PyMOL Python script that loads the backbone (N, CA, C, O; Angstrom):
from pymol import cmd

cmd.read_pdbstr("""\
ATOM      1  N   MET A   1      -3.129 -20.081   1.596  1.00  0.00           N
ATOM      2  CA  MET A   1      -4.303 -19.317   1.110  1.00  0.00           C
ATOM      3  C   MET A   1      -4.870 -18.359   2.229  1.00  0.00           C
ATOM      4  O   MET A   1      -5.448 -17.308   1.956  1.00  0.00           O
ATOM      5  N   ALA A   2      -4.678 -18.765   3.374  1.00  0.00           N
ATOM      6  CA  ALA A   2      -5.300 -17.973   4.594  1.00  0.00           C
ATOM      7  C   ALA A   2      -4.579 -16.571   4.639  1.00  0.00           C
ATOM      8  O   ALA A   2      -5.071 -15.608   5.227  1.00  0.00           O
ATOM      9  N   TYR A   3      -3.426 -16.533   4.001  1.00  0.00           N
ATOM     10  CA  TYR A   3      -2.637 -15.293   4.057  1.00  0.00           C
ATOM     11  C   TYR A   3      -3.380 -14.057   3.621  1.00  0.00           C
ATOM     12  O   TYR A   3      -3.233 -13.006   4.244  1.00  0.00           O
ATOM     13  N   PHE A   4      -4.201 -14.148   2.540  1.00  0.00           N
ATOM     14  CA  PHE A   4      -4.922 -12.960   2.128  1.00  0.00           C
ATOM     15  C   PHE A   4      -6.404 -13.179   2.189  1.00  0.00           C
ATOM     16  O   PHE A   4      -7.151 -12.462   1.524  1.00  0.00           O
ATOM     17  N   SER A   5      -6.862 -14.137   2.957  1.00  0.00           N
ATOM     18  CA  SER A   5      -8.330 -14.444   2.993  1.00  0.00           C
ATOM     19  C   SER A   5      -9.202 -13.317   3.438  1.00  0.00           C
ATOM     20  O   SER A   5     -10.336 -13.224   2.969  1.00  0.00           O
ATOM     21  N   LYS A   6      -8.753 -12.445   4.319  1.00  0.00           N
ATOM     22  CA  LYS A   6      -9.508 -11.249   4.655  1.00  0.00           C
ATOM     23  C   LYS A   6      -9.557 -10.281   3.554  1.00  0.00           C
ATOM     24  O   LYS A   6     -10.596  -9.641   3.393  1.00  0.00           O
ATOM     25  N   ILE A   7      -8.560 -10.103   2.785  1.00  0.00           N
ATOM     26  CA  ILE A   7      -8.564  -9.262   1.634  1.00  0.00           C
ATOM     27  C   ILE A   7      -9.469  -9.807   0.510  1.00  0.00           C
ATOM     28  O   ILE A   7     -10.272  -9.100  -0.099  1.00  0.00           O
ATOM     29  N   TYR A   8      -9.272 -11.152   0.280  1.00  0.00           N
ATOM     30  CA  TYR A   8     -10.187 -11.767  -0.838  1.00  0.00           C
ATOM     31  C   TYR A   8     -11.615 -11.560  -0.521  1.00  0.00           C
ATOM     32  O   TYR A   8     -12.401 -11.272  -1.423  1.00  0.00           O
ATOM     33  N   SER A   9     -12.044 -11.704   0.842  1.00  0.00           N
ATOM     34  CA  SER A   9     -13.393 -11.728   1.121  1.00  0.00           C
ATOM     35  C   SER A   9     -13.931 -10.287   1.370  1.00  0.00           C
ATOM     36  O   SER A   9     -15.135 -10.129   1.574  1.00  0.00           O
ATOM     37  N   SER A  10     -13.123  -9.299   1.358  1.00  0.00           N
ATOM     38  CA  SER A  10     -13.597  -7.856   1.598  1.00  0.00           C
ATOM     39  C   SER A  10     -14.254  -7.321   0.397  1.00  0.00           C
ATOM     40  O   SER A  10     -14.173  -7.845  -0.714  1.00  0.00           O
ATOM     41  N   ASP A  11     -14.946  -6.194   0.690  1.00  0.00           N
ATOM     42  CA  ASP A  11     -15.589  -5.494  -0.408  1.00  0.00           C
ATOM     43  C   ASP A  11     -14.764  -4.372  -1.054  1.00  0.00           C
ATOM     44  O   ASP A  11     -15.280  -3.443  -1.677  1.00  0.00           O
ATOM     45  N   LEU A  12     -13.516  -4.518  -0.871  1.00  0.00           N
ATOM     46  CA  LEU A  12     -12.567  -3.520  -1.489  1.00  0.00           C
ATOM     47  C   LEU A  12     -12.564  -3.637  -2.999  1.00  0.00           C
ATOM     48  O   LEU A  12     -12.771  -4.738  -3.510  1.00  0.00           O
ATOM     49  N   PRO A  13     -12.348  -2.596  -3.721  1.00  0.00           N
ATOM     50  CA  PRO A  13     -12.218  -2.650  -5.060  1.00  0.00           C
ATOM     51  C   PRO A  13     -10.953  -3.537  -5.577  1.00  0.00           C
ATOM     52  O   PRO A  13     -10.007  -3.729  -4.813  1.00  0.00           O
ATOM     53  N   HIS A  14     -10.964  -4.015  -6.753  1.00  0.00           N
ATOM     54  CA  HIS A  14      -9.861  -4.871  -7.208  1.00  0.00           C
ATOM     55  C   HIS A  14      -8.564  -4.182  -7.122  1.00  0.00           C
ATOM     56  O   HIS A  14      -7.553  -4.782  -6.755  1.00  0.00           O
ATOM     57  N   ARG A  15      -8.564  -2.804  -7.487  1.00  0.00           N
ATOM     58  CA  ARG A  15      -7.335  -2.035  -7.359  1.00  0.00           C
ATOM     59  C   ARG A  15      -6.670  -2.055  -6.023  1.00  0.00           C
ATOM     60  O   ARG A  15      -5.450  -2.166  -5.893  1.00  0.00           O
ATOM     61  N   ALA A  16      -7.606  -1.930  -4.926  1.00  0.00           N
ATOM     62  CA  ALA A  16      -7.006  -1.929  -3.588  1.00  0.00           C
ATOM     63  C   ALA A  16      -6.504  -3.272  -3.277  1.00  0.00           C
ATOM     64  O   ALA A  16      -5.424  -3.335  -2.691  1.00  0.00           O
ATOM     65  N   LYS A  17      -7.137  -4.385  -3.588  1.00  0.00           N
ATOM     66  CA  LYS A  17      -6.651  -5.771  -3.293  1.00  0.00           C
ATOM     67  C   LYS A  17      -5.279  -5.926  -3.988  1.00  0.00           C
ATOM     68  O   LYS A  17      -4.351  -6.452  -3.373  1.00  0.00           O
ATOM     69  N   ALA A  18      -5.135  -5.499  -5.204  1.00  0.00           N
ATOM     70  CA  ALA A  18      -3.835  -5.620  -5.885  1.00  0.00           C
ATOM     71  C   ALA A  18      -2.757  -4.862  -5.274  1.00  0.00           C
ATOM     72  O   ALA A  18      -1.638  -5.352  -5.126  1.00  0.00           O
ATOM     73  N   VAL A  19      -3.083  -3.574  -4.882  1.00  0.00           N
ATOM     74  CA  VAL A  19      -2.028  -2.820  -4.190  1.00  0.00           C
ATOM     75  C   VAL A  19      -1.680  -3.289  -2.808  1.00  0.00           C
ATOM     76  O   VAL A  19      -0.518  -3.266  -2.402  1.00  0.00           O
ATOM     77  N   TYR A  20      -2.676  -3.709  -2.096  1.00  0.00           N
ATOM     78  CA  TYR A  20      -2.299  -4.354  -0.704  1.00  0.00           C
ATOM     79  C   TYR A  20      -1.437  -5.523  -0.871  1.00  0.00           C
ATOM     80  O   TYR A  20      -0.480  -5.689  -0.114  1.00  0.00           O
ATOM     81  N   MET A  21      -1.724  -6.382  -1.854  1.00  0.00           N
ATOM     82  CA  MET A  21      -0.861  -7.592  -2.013  1.00  0.00           C
ATOM     83  C   MET A  21       0.557  -7.194  -2.424  1.00  0.00           C
ATOM     84  O   MET A  21       1.534  -7.830  -2.029  1.00  0.00           O
ATOM     85  N   TYR A  22       0.646  -6.161  -3.200  1.00  0.00           N
ATOM     86  CA  TYR A  22       1.930  -5.550  -3.646  1.00  0.00           C
ATOM     87  C   TYR A  22       2.763  -5.172  -2.399  1.00  0.00           C
ATOM     88  O   TYR A  22       3.882  -5.628  -2.165  1.00  0.00           O
ATOM     89  N   LEU A  23       2.082  -4.271  -1.609  1.00  0.00           N
ATOM     90  CA  LEU A  23       2.790  -3.733  -0.419  1.00  0.00           C
ATOM     91  C   LEU A  23       3.101  -4.907   0.511  1.00  0.00           C
ATOM     92  O   LEU A  23       4.222  -4.985   1.015  1.00  0.00           O
ATOM     93  N   LYS A  24       2.229  -5.759   0.744  1.00  0.00           N
ATOM     94  CA  LYS A  24       2.562  -7.023   1.630  1.00  0.00           C
ATOM     95  C   LYS A  24       3.745  -7.779   1.229  1.00  0.00           C
ATOM     96  O   LYS A  24       4.562  -8.221   2.037  1.00  0.00           O
ATOM     97  N   ASP A  25       3.824  -7.931  -0.154  1.00  0.00           N
ATOM     98  CA  ASP A  25       4.926  -8.660  -0.788  1.00  0.00           C
ATOM     99  C   ASP A  25       6.242  -7.976  -0.529  1.00  0.00           C
ATOM    100  O   ASP A  25       7.279  -8.617  -0.355  1.00  0.00           O
ATOM    101  N   ARG A  26       6.180  -6.650  -0.506  1.00  0.00           N
ATOM    102  CA  ARG A  26       7.380  -5.938  -0.404  1.00  0.00           C
ATOM    103  C   ARG A  26       7.745  -5.351   1.019  1.00  0.00           C
ATOM    104  O   ARG A  26       8.732  -4.638   1.194  1.00  0.00           O
ATOM    105  N   SER A  27       6.880  -5.705   2.003  1.00  0.00           N
ATOM    106  CA  SER A  27       7.077  -5.209   3.346  1.00  0.00           C
ATOM    107  C   SER A  27       8.125  -5.999   4.096  1.00  0.00           C
ATOM    108  O   SER A  27       8.361  -7.187   3.876  1.00  0.00           O
ATOM    109  N   ASN A  28       8.779  -5.197   5.060  1.00  0.00           N
ATOM    110  CA  ASN A  28       9.685  -5.975   5.933  1.00  0.00           C
ATOM    111  C   ASN A  28       9.028  -6.695   7.159  1.00  0.00           C
ATOM    112  O   ASN A  28       7.801  -6.754   7.245  1.00  0.00           O
ATOM    113  N   THR A  29       9.784  -7.198   8.031  1.00  0.00           N
ATOM    114  CA  THR A  29       9.226  -7.942   9.171  1.00  0.00           C
ATOM    115  C   THR A  29       8.315  -7.077   9.944  1.00  0.00           C
ATOM    116  O   THR A  29       7.430  -7.610  10.613  1.00  0.00           O
ATOM    117  N   ASP A  30       8.451  -5.713   9.919  1.00  0.00           N
ATOM    118  CA  ASP A  30       7.677  -4.805  10.720  1.00  0.00           C
ATOM    119  C   ASP A  30       6.441  -4.438   9.929  1.00  0.00           C
ATOM    120  O   ASP A  30       5.621  -3.676  10.442  1.00  0.00           O
ATOM    121  N   GLY A  31       6.250  -4.927   8.712  1.00  0.00           N
ATOM    122  CA  GLY A  31       5.102  -4.616   7.867  1.00  0.00           C
ATOM    123  C   GLY A  31       5.216  -3.291   7.220  1.00  0.00           C
ATOM    124  O   GLY A  31       4.203  -2.671   6.899  1.00  0.00           O
ATOM    125  N   GLN A  32       6.449  -2.813   7.008  1.00  0.00           N
ATOM    126  CA  GLN A  32       6.686  -1.561   6.504  1.00  0.00           C
ATOM    127  C   GLN A  32       7.417  -1.565   5.167  1.00  0.00           C
ATOM    128  O   GLN A  32       8.359  -2.344   5.016  1.00  0.00           O
ATOM    129  N   CYS A  33       7.030  -0.716   4.158  1.00  0.00           N
ATOM    130  CA  CYS A  33       7.736  -0.551   2.924  1.00  0.00           C
ATOM    131  C   CYS A  33       7.521   0.894   2.421  1.00  0.00           C
ATOM    132  O   CYS A  33       6.693   1.638   2.946  1.00  0.00           O
ATOM    133  N   TYR A  34       8.242   1.231   1.460  1.00  0.00           N
ATOM    134  CA  TYR A  34       8.213   2.579   0.887  1.00  0.00           C
ATOM    135  C   TYR A  34       8.379   2.741  -0.577  1.00  0.00           C
ATOM    136  O   TYR A  34       9.194   3.557  -1.008  1.00  0.00           O
ATOM    137  N   PRO A  35       7.676   2.033  -1.345  1.00  0.00           N
ATOM    138  CA  PRO A  35       7.774   2.143  -2.802  1.00  0.00           C
ATOM    139  C   PRO A  35       7.099   3.458  -3.282  1.00  0.00           C
ATOM    140  O   PRO A  35       6.085   3.886  -2.732  1.00  0.00           O
ATOM    141  N   ALA A  36       7.693   4.077  -4.316  1.00  0.00           N
ATOM    142  CA  ALA A  36       7.045   5.179  -4.882  1.00  0.00           C
ATOM    143  C   ALA A  36       5.738   4.839  -5.601  1.00  0.00           C
ATOM    144  O   ALA A  36       5.548   3.708  -6.051  1.00  0.00           O
ATOM    145  N   ILE A  37       4.818   5.846  -5.710  1.00  0.00           N
ATOM    146  CA  ILE A  37       3.524   5.671  -6.348  1.00  0.00           C
ATOM    147  C   ILE A  37       3.858   5.239  -7.901  1.00  0.00           C
ATOM    148  O   ILE A  37       3.239   4.331  -8.455  1.00  0.00           O
ATOM    149  N   GLY A  38       4.788   5.906  -8.470  1.00  0.00           N
ATOM    150  CA  GLY A  38       5.167   5.546  -9.824  1.00  0.00           C
ATOM    151  C   GLY A  38       5.707   4.126 -10.037  1.00  0.00           C
ATOM    152  O   GLY A  38       5.508   3.517 -11.088  1.00  0.00           O
ATOM    153  N   THR A  39       6.362   3.643  -9.055  1.00  0.00           N
ATOM    154  CA  THR A  39       6.930   2.309  -9.048  1.00  0.00           C
ATOM    155  C   THR A  39       5.766   1.326  -9.028  1.00  0.00           C
ATOM    156  O   THR A  39       5.608   0.508  -9.935  1.00  0.00           O
ATOM    157  N   ILE A  40       4.945   1.423  -7.964  1.00  0.00           N
ATOM    158  CA  ILE A  40       3.768   0.600  -7.860  1.00  0.00           C
ATOM    159  C   ILE A  40       2.964   0.522  -9.162  1.00  0.00           C
ATOM    160  O   ILE A  40       2.623  -0.551  -9.661  1.00  0.00           O
ATOM    161  N   ALA A  41       2.673   1.765  -9.699  1.00  0.00           N
ATOM    162  CA  ALA A  41       1.853   1.913 -10.885  1.00  0.00           C
ATOM    163  C   ALA A  41       2.538   1.110 -12.021  1.00  0.00           C
ATOM    164  O   ALA A  41       1.893   0.299 -12.686  1.00  0.00           O
ATOM    165  N   LYS A  42       3.814   1.340 -12.228  1.00  0.00           N
ATOM    166  CA  LYS A  42       4.450   0.644 -13.331  1.00  0.00           C
ATOM    167  C   LYS A  42       4.435  -0.823 -13.151  1.00  0.00           C
ATOM    168  O   LYS A  42       4.146  -1.545 -14.105  1.00  0.00           O
ATOM    169  N   GLU A  43       4.728  -1.315 -11.984  1.00  0.00           N
ATOM    170  CA  GLU A  43       4.899  -2.861 -11.732  1.00  0.00           C
ATOM    171  C   GLU A  43       3.460  -3.542 -11.745  1.00  0.00           C
ATOM    172  O   GLU A  43       3.338  -4.731 -12.038  1.00  0.00           O
ATOM    173  N   LEU A  44       2.416  -2.762 -11.425  1.00  0.00           N
ATOM    174  CA  LEU A  44       1.080  -3.246 -11.456  1.00  0.00           C
ATOM    175  C   LEU A  44       0.365  -2.980 -12.799  1.00  0.00           C
ATOM    176  O   LEU A  44      -0.708  -3.534 -13.037  1.00  0.00           O
ATOM    177  N   ASN A  45       0.936  -2.157 -13.659  1.00  0.00           N
ATOM    178  CA  ASN A  45       0.422  -1.861 -14.885  1.00  0.00           C
ATOM    179  C   ASN A  45      -0.940  -1.038 -14.690  1.00  0.00           C
ATOM    180  O   ASN A  45      -1.937  -1.299 -15.363  1.00  0.00           O
ATOM    181  N   LEU A  46      -0.912  -0.028 -13.724  1.00  0.00           N
ATOM    182  CA  LEU A  46      -2.005   0.767 -13.331  1.00  0.00           C
ATOM    183  C   LEU A  46      -1.596   2.179 -13.511  1.00  0.00           C
ATOM    184  O   LEU A  46      -0.404   2.475 -13.593  1.00  0.00           O
ATOM    185  N   SER A  47      -2.592   3.110 -13.580  1.00  0.00           N
ATOM    186  CA  SER A  47      -2.183   4.502 -13.595  1.00  0.00           C
ATOM    187  C   SER A  47      -1.786   5.001 -12.252  1.00  0.00           C
ATOM    188  O   SER A  47      -2.165   4.371 -11.264  1.00  0.00           O
ATOM    189  N   ARG A  48      -1.100   6.014 -12.126  1.00  0.00           N
ATOM    190  CA  ARG A  48      -0.670   6.661 -10.798  1.00  0.00           C
ATOM    191  C   ARG A  48      -1.969   6.966 -10.068  1.00  0.00           C
ATOM    192  O   ARG A  48      -2.066   6.641  -8.885  1.00  0.00           O
ATOM    193  N   ARG A  49      -2.951   7.557 -10.681  1.00  0.00           N
ATOM    194  CA  ARG A  49      -4.209   7.920  -9.957  1.00  0.00           C
ATOM    195  C   ARG A  49      -4.959   6.711  -9.447  1.00  0.00           C
ATOM    196  O   ARG A  49      -5.595   6.767  -8.394  1.00  0.00           O
ATOM    197  N   THR A  50      -4.893   5.657 -10.158  1.00  0.00           N
ATOM    198  CA  THR A  50      -5.547   4.360  -9.696  1.00  0.00           C
ATOM    199  C   THR A  50      -4.852   3.901  -8.470  1.00  0.00           C
ATOM    200  O   THR A  50      -5.511   3.476  -7.521  1.00  0.00           O
ATOM    201  N   VAL A  51      -3.598   3.961  -8.436  1.00  0.00           N
ATOM    202  CA  VAL A  51      -2.775   3.499  -7.258  1.00  0.00           C
ATOM    203  C   VAL A  51      -3.144   4.407  -6.126  1.00  0.00           C
ATOM    204  O   VAL A  51      -3.416   3.903  -5.037  1.00  0.00           O
ATOM    205  N   GLU A  52      -3.176   5.769  -6.303  1.00  0.00           N
ATOM    206  CA  GLU A  52      -3.622   6.701  -5.260  1.00  0.00           C
ATOM    207  C   GLU A  52      -4.900   6.462  -4.640  1.00  0.00           C
ATOM    208  O   GLU A  52      -5.080   6.582  -3.428  1.00  0.00           O
ATOM    209  N   ARG A  53      -5.820   6.112  -5.497  1.00  0.00           N
ATOM    210  CA  ARG A  53      -7.221   5.874  -5.031  1.00  0.00           C
ATOM    211  C   ARG A  53      -7.247   4.519  -4.236  1.00  0.00           C
ATOM    212  O   ARG A  53      -7.938   4.390  -3.225  1.00  0.00           O
ATOM    213  N   ALA A  54      -6.443   3.497  -4.753  1.00  0.00           N
ATOM    214  CA  ALA A  54      -6.376   2.277  -4.000  1.00  0.00           C
ATOM    215  C   ALA A  54      -5.763   2.492  -2.689  1.00  0.00           C
ATOM    216  O   ALA A  54      -6.274   1.942  -1.714  1.00  0.00           O
ATOM    217  N   ILE A  55      -4.683   3.260  -2.548  1.00  0.00           N
ATOM    218  CA  ILE A  55      -4.155   3.573  -1.219  1.00  0.00           C
ATOM    219  C   ILE A  55      -5.164   4.210  -0.323  1.00  0.00           C
ATOM    220  O   ILE A  55      -5.301   3.809   0.833  1.00  0.00           O
ATOM    221  N   GLN A  56      -5.883   5.199  -0.817  1.00  0.00           N
ATOM    222  CA  GLN A  56      -6.957   5.831  -0.046  1.00  0.00           C
ATOM    223  C   GLN A  56      -7.924   4.784   0.445  1.00  0.00           C
ATOM    224  O   GLN A  56      -8.288   4.807   1.621  1.00  0.00           O
ATOM    225  N   ASP A  57      -8.375   3.832  -0.429  1.00  0.00           N
ATOM    226  CA  ASP A  57      -9.276   2.815  -0.023  1.00  0.00           C
ATOM    227  C   ASP A  57      -8.707   1.985   1.127  1.00  0.00           C
ATOM    228  O   ASP A  57      -9.424   1.672   2.078  1.00  0.00           O
ATOM    229  N   LEU A  58      -7.435   1.631   1.046  1.00  0.00           N
ATOM    230  CA  LEU A  58      -6.810   0.859   2.073  1.00  0.00           C
ATOM    231  C   LEU A  58      -6.660   1.622   3.419  1.00  0.00           C
ATOM    232  O   LEU A  58      -6.818   1.012   4.477  1.00  0.00           O
ATOM    233  N   VAL A  59      -6.390   2.798   3.399  1.00  0.00           N
ATOM    234  CA  VAL A  59      -6.250   3.645   4.562  1.00  0.00           C
ATOM    235  C   VAL A  59      -7.749   3.782   5.210  1.00  0.00           C
ATOM    236  O   VAL A  59      -7.926   3.665   6.422  1.00  0.00           O
ATOM    237  N   LYS A  60      -8.629   3.996   4.441  1.00  0.00           N
ATOM    238  CA  LYS A  60     -10.036   4.177   4.986  1.00  0.00           C
ATOM    239  C   LYS A  60     -10.542   2.842   5.534  1.00  0.00           C
ATOM    240  O   LYS A  60     -11.311   2.830   6.495  1.00  0.00           O
ATOM    241  N   ALA A  61     -10.130   1.729   4.948  1.00  0.00           N
ATOM    242  CA  ALA A  61     -10.506   0.371   5.483  1.00  0.00           C
ATOM    243  C   ALA A  61      -9.708   0.041   6.777  1.00  0.00           C
ATOM    244  O   ALA A  61     -10.054  -0.900   7.492  1.00  0.00           O
ATOM    245  N   GLY A  62      -8.663   0.806   7.062  1.00  0.00           N
ATOM    246  CA  GLY A  62      -7.901   0.519   8.286  1.00  0.00           C
ATOM    247  C   GLY A  62      -6.911  -0.500   7.991  1.00  0.00           C
ATOM    248  O   GLY A  62      -6.498  -1.153   8.950  1.00  0.00           O
ATOM    249  N   LEU A  63      -6.440  -0.763   6.784  1.00  0.00           N
ATOM    250  CA  LEU A  63      -5.493  -1.868   6.567  1.00  0.00           C
ATOM    251  C   LEU A  63      -4.077  -1.391   6.409  1.00  0.00           C
ATOM    252  O   LEU A  63      -3.117  -2.136   6.603  1.00  0.00           O
ATOM    253  N   ILE A  64      -3.972  -0.148   6.056  1.00  0.00           N
ATOM    254  CA  ILE A  64      -2.634   0.457   6.056  1.00  0.00           C
ATOM    255  C   ILE A  64      -2.643   1.836   6.698  1.00  0.00           C
ATOM    256  O   ILE A  64      -3.675   2.483   6.878  1.00  0.00           O
ATOM    257  N   LYS A  65      -1.421   2.239   7.031  1.00  0.00           N
ATOM    258  CA  LYS A  65      -1.228   3.638   7.511  1.00  0.00           C
ATOM    259  C   LYS A  65      -0.164   4.149   6.621  1.00  0.00           C
ATOM    260  O   LYS A  65       0.750   3.402   6.269  1.00  0.00           O
ATOM    261  N   LYS A  66      -0.232   5.387   6.235  1.00  0.00           N
ATOM    262  CA  LYS A  66       0.846   6.103   5.423  1.00  0.00           C
ATOM    263  C   LYS A  66       1.431   7.285   6.096  1.00  0.00           C
ATOM    264  O   LYS A  66       0.739   8.038   6.781  1.00  0.00           O
ATOM    265  N   GLU A  67       2.647   7.449   5.914  1.00  0.00           N
ATOM    266  CA  GLU A  67       3.342   8.630   6.565  1.00  0.00           C
ATOM    267  C   GLU A  67       4.351   9.212   5.543  1.00  0.00           C
ATOM    268  O   GLU A  67       5.020   8.486   4.808  1.00  0.00           O
ATOM    269  N   GLN A  68       4.417  10.511   5.539  1.00  0.00           N
ATOM    270  CA  GLN A  68       5.339  11.166   4.650  1.00  0.00           C
ATOM    271  C   GLN A  68       6.711  10.963   5.225  1.00  0.00           C
ATOM    272  O   GLN A  68       6.905  11.126   6.430  1.00  0.00           O
ATOM    273  N   ARG A  69       7.718  10.594   4.358  1.00  0.00           N
ATOM    274  CA  ARG A  69       9.010  10.611   4.717  1.00  0.00           C
ATOM    275  C   ARG A  69       9.782  11.918   4.193  1.00  0.00           C
ATOM    276  O   ARG A  69       9.395  12.521   3.192  1.00  0.00           O
ATOM    277  N   TRP A  70      10.848  12.294   4.906  1.00  0.00           N
ATOM    278  CA  TRP A  70      11.515  13.530   4.557  1.00  0.00           C
ATOM    279  C   TRP A  70      13.032  13.233   4.262  1.00  0.00           C
ATOM    280  O   TRP A  70      13.587  12.315   4.866  1.00  0.00           O
ATOM    281  N   ARG A  71      13.628  13.906   3.451  1.00  0.00           N
ATOM    282  CA  ARG A  71      15.095  13.860   3.225  1.00  0.00           C
ATOM    283  C   ARG A  71      15.727  14.881   4.178  1.00  0.00           C
ATOM    284  O   ARG A  71      15.083  15.777   4.723  1.00  0.00           O
ATOM    285  N   GLU A  72      17.075  14.666   4.338  1.00  0.00           N
ATOM    286  CA  GLU A  72      17.828  15.450   5.242  1.00  0.00           C
ATOM    287  C   GLU A  72      17.744  16.865   5.029  1.00  0.00           C
ATOM    288  O   GLU A  72      17.785  17.668   5.962  1.00  0.00           O
ATOM    289  N   ASN A  73      17.606  17.249   3.613  1.00  0.00           N
ATOM    290  CA  ASN A  73      17.544  18.650   3.253  1.00  0.00           C
ATOM    291  C   ASN A  73      16.227  19.263   3.383  1.00  0.00           C
ATOM    292  O   ASN A  73      16.050  20.434   3.047  1.00  0.00           O
ATOM    293  N   GLY A  74      15.172  18.438   3.912  1.00  0.00           N
ATOM    294  CA  GLY A  74      13.924  18.982   4.206  1.00  0.00           C
ATOM    295  C   GLY A  74      12.928  18.696   2.933  1.00  0.00           C
ATOM    296  O   GLY A  74      11.759  19.081   2.924  1.00  0.00           O
ATOM    297  N   GLY A  75      13.475  18.052   1.978  1.00  0.00           N
ATOM    298  CA  GLY A  75      12.530  17.714   0.828  1.00  0.00           C
ATOM    299  C   GLY A  75      11.798  16.487   1.066  1.00  0.00           C
ATOM    300  O   GLY A  75      12.190  15.659   1.888  1.00  0.00           O
ATOM    301  N   LYS A  76      10.689  16.335   0.334  1.00  0.00           N
ATOM    302  CA  LYS A  76       9.847  15.102   0.553  1.00  0.00           C
ATOM    303  C   LYS A  76      10.507  13.894  -0.079  1.00  0.00           C
ATOM    304  O   LYS A  76      11.170  13.997  -1.111  1.00  0.00           O
ATOM    305  N   SER A  77      10.334  12.848   0.498  1.00  0.00           N
ATOM    306  CA  SER A  77      10.780  11.535  -0.035  1.00  0.00           C
ATOM    307  C   SER A  77       9.475  10.610  -0.282  1.00  0.00           C
ATOM    308  O   SER A  77       8.359  11.124  -0.203  1.00  0.00           O
ATOM    309  N   SER A  78       9.618   9.343  -0.558  1.00  0.00           N
ATOM    310  CA  SER A  78       8.481   8.512  -0.721  1.00  0.00           C
ATOM    311  C   SER A  78       7.718   8.254   0.593  1.00  0.00           C
ATOM    312  O   SER A  78       8.271   8.353   1.688  1.00  0.00           O
ATOM    313  N   LEU A  79       6.526   7.944   0.449  1.00  0.00           N
ATOM    314  CA  LEU A  79       5.709   7.600   1.579  1.00  0.00           C
ATOM    315  C   LEU A  79       6.087   6.257   2.172  1.00  0.00           C
ATOM    316  O   LEU A  79       6.444   5.300   1.486  1.00  0.00           O
ATOM    317  N   LEU A  80       5.984   6.250   3.513  1.00  0.00           N
ATOM    318  CA  LEU A  80       6.172   4.919   4.238  1.00  0.00           C
ATOM    319  C   LEU A  80       4.826   4.334   4.520  1.00  0.00           C
ATOM    320  O   LEU A  80       3.969   4.986   5.117  1.00  0.00           O
ATOM    321  N   TYR A  81       4.627   3.113   4.099  1.00  0.00           N
ATOM    322  CA  TYR A  81       3.313   2.305   4.279  1.00  0.00           C
ATOM    323  C   TYR A  81       3.573   1.324   5.397  1.00  0.00           C
ATOM    324  O   TYR A  81       4.575   0.609   5.426  1.00  0.00           O
ATOM    325  N   THR A  82       2.651   1.323   6.292  1.00  0.00           N
ATOM    326  CA  THR A  82       2.705   0.286   7.400  1.00  0.00           C
ATOM    327  C   THR A  82       1.494  -0.504   7.302  1.00  0.00           C
ATOM    328  O   THR A  82       0.412   0.081   7.343  1.00  0.00           O
ATOM    329  N   LEU A  83       1.551  -1.866   7.168  1.00  0.00           N
ATOM    330  CA  LEU A  83       0.441  -2.644   7.071  1.00  0.00           C
ATOM    331  C   LEU A  83      -0.049  -2.963   8.462  1.00  0.00           C
ATOM    332  O   LEU A  83       0.702  -3.376   9.346  1.00  0.00           O
ATOM    333  N   ILE A  84      -1.353  -2.751   8.620  1.00  0.00           N
ATOM    334  CA  ILE A  84      -1.828  -2.875  10.014  1.00  0.00           C
ATOM    335  C   ILE A  84      -2.356  -4.426  10.155  1.00  0.00           C
ATOM    336  O   ILE A  84      -3.192  -4.882   9.375  1.00  0.00           O
ATOM    337  N   ASP A  85      -1.849  -5.102  11.105  1.00  0.00           N
ATOM    338  CA  ASP A  85      -2.191  -6.390  11.334  1.00  0.00           C
ATOM    339  C   ASP A  85      -3.523  -6.607  12.008  1.00  0.00           C
ATOM    340  O   ASP A  85      -3.636  -6.367  13.210  1.00  0.00           O
ATOM    341  N   SER A  86      -4.558  -7.057  11.275  1.00  0.00           N
ATOM    342  CA  SER A  86      -5.824  -7.183  11.836  1.00  0.00           C
ATOM    343  C   SER A  86      -6.263  -8.636  11.735  1.00  0.00           C
ATOM    344  O   SER A  86      -7.380  -8.938  11.315  1.00  0.00           O
ATOM    345  N   SER A  87      -5.424  -9.466  12.101  1.00  0.00           N
ATOM    346  CA  SER A  87      -5.628 -10.993  11.949  1.00  0.00           C
ATOM    347  C   SER A  87      -6.969 -11.375  12.549  1.00  0.00           C
ATOM    348  O   SER A  87      -7.339 -12.549  12.537  1.00  0.00           O
TER     349      SER A  87
END
""", "prot")
cmd.dss("prot")
cmd.show_as("cartoon", "prot")
cmd.util.cbc("prot")
cmd.orient("prot")
């Protein structure tokens, strides 16, 4: 239970809590993952815009960092999300 206790007790909107738990569940040992917005939205049954707002909430709260990833040909790839350990 202590795993998400900080998230449960935060004033974040429900959408942000759900997206944070989704990212945490899919992150590697370095706390990084890179699911597409559409994938997150589909799996959580949320709109793409709701997921985007949730990610903005999490960045603003200092719980995650997001970085654009790039393909070898210079095109954009999915975002890289890094969960910030604030134990």
